[in-house]
C-alpha positions in Angstrom: -21.8 -44.8 4.0 -23.6 -41.3 3.1 -23.1 -40.4 6.6 -19.6 -40.7 6.6 -18.9 -39.7 3.1 -20.5 -36.1 3.4 -18.5 -34.8 6.8 -15.4 -36.3 5.3 -15.7 -34.3 2.2 -16.8 -31.3 3.8 -13.9 -31.3 5.9 -11.2 -31.8 3.1 -13.3 -28.9 1.4 -12.8 -26.4 4.4 -8.8 -27.5 5.0 -8.0 -26.7 1.2 -7.8 -22.8 1.7 -5.5 -23.3 4.8 -2.5 -24.1 2.8 -3.6 -22.7 -0.6 -0.6 -20.7 -2.3 -1.7 -17.0 -2.8 -0.2 -14.9 -5.5 -0.1 -11.0 -6.1 1.0 -9.3 -9.0 2.4 -5.7 -8.1 3.1 -3.4 -10.7 6.7 -2.6 -9.8 10.1 -4.6 -11.0 11.1 -7.9 -8.8 13.8 -6.1 -7.9 12.1 -3.3 -5.7 9.6 -5.7 -4.4 12.3 -8.0 -3.2 13.3 -5.0 -1.3 10.3 -4.5 0.4 9.8 -8.3 0.9 12.9 -8.0 3.0 11.7 -5.0 4.5 8.6 -6.6 5.7 10.6 -10.0 7.0 12.8 -7.5 8.9 10.7 -7.3 12.1 12.5 -10.1 14.9 8.9 -9.7 16.9 7.0 -10.9 13.9 9.5 -12.8 11.7 12.6 -15.2 12.1 14.2 -15.4 8.5 15.2 -19.1 8.0 16.9 -18.2 4.3 17.3 -15.8 1.9 18.1 -16.2 -1.7 18.6 -12.9 -3.5 19.5 -14.5 -6.7 16.2 -16.6 -7.0 14.6 -13.8 -4.7 13.0 -16.5 -2.6 12.9 -16.3 1.3 11.8 -19.2 4.2 10.6 -18.0 7.6 8.6 -18.8 10.5 6.1 -16.8 12.3 7.4 -16.0 15.6 4.9 -16.6 18.8 2.9 -19.1 16.8 2.4 -22.6 19.2 3.3 -24.8 15.9 6.3 -23.6 13.7 5.6 -24.2 9.9 8.1 -22.6 7.7 6.5 -20.3 5.5 7.9 -19.5 2.1 7.9 -16.4 -0.1 9.2 -16.0 -4.2 9.3 -13.4 -6.7 8.3 -14.2 -10.0 9.4 -11.4 -13.1 6.0 -11.1 -15.4 8.0 -8.0 -17.5 6.8 -5.0 -16.5 5.2 -6.5 -13.3 6.0 -9.0 -10.5 4.6 -11.7 -8.9 4.6 -12.5 -5.3 3.9 -16.1 -4.5 3.5 -17.2 -0.7 2.8 -20.2 1.0 1.3 -19.0 4.4 -0.1 -21.8 6.5 -3.2 -21.0 8.4 -4.5 -23.1 11.0 -8.6 -21.6 11.4 -10.3 -19.6 9.5 -8.8 -16.3 10.2 -5.9 -15.7 7.5 -4.2 -13.5 10.0 -0.4 -14.1 9.2 -1.1 -13.6 5.7 -2.9 -10.5 6.2 -0.3 -9.0 8.8 2.6 -10.1 6.3 0.9 -8.6 3.5 0.1 -5.2 5.8 3.9 -4.9 6.5 4.6 -5.8 2.7 2.5 -2.6 1.5 4.1 -0.8 3.9 7.7 -1.3 2.8 6.8 -0.4 -0.5 4.8 2.7 0.3 8.5 3.7 2.2 10.2 2.5 -0.9 8.3 4.7 -3.5 8.4 7.9 -0.9 11.9 7.2 -0.7 12.9 6.9 -4.6 13.0 11.1 -5.9 10.2 11.7 -8.4 10.8 11.3 -12.2 11.9 14.7 -13.7 9.4 16.6 -15.9 10.3 16.2 -19.7 11.6 19.4 -20.6 9.8 21.5 -23.3 11.1 22.6 -26.1 11.9 26.7 -26.1 9.4 28.3 -28.4 11.2 30.6 -30.9 9.9 34.1 -31.4 8.9 35.2 -34.8 
């Protein structure tokens, strides 16, 4: 009996990370992060977008080139001054290649967005009066 229970338990424990949700919190507004998510998904050689919901800031897509097509999902959750990105990206095997690639493209899109925004103007100092 123990010979059956232990392998089944180990198999189940190793399968949990493959379908686990990932959540990252970014110190930007959800509207800015949504622009970056759309920029990351705008790579037809990597992703095929099935649905984009602008109002709920959610997207469903498939990874191009995978043998088995899984529907991957990304959703944004407002956290006040920050925004949480909740992603459900299915992995087959021990490597998190699809998640790492999406994350890399998202970081590039965020960096491009930050570079495009003009720097905040320094606060004006009050003029000093001469005695």
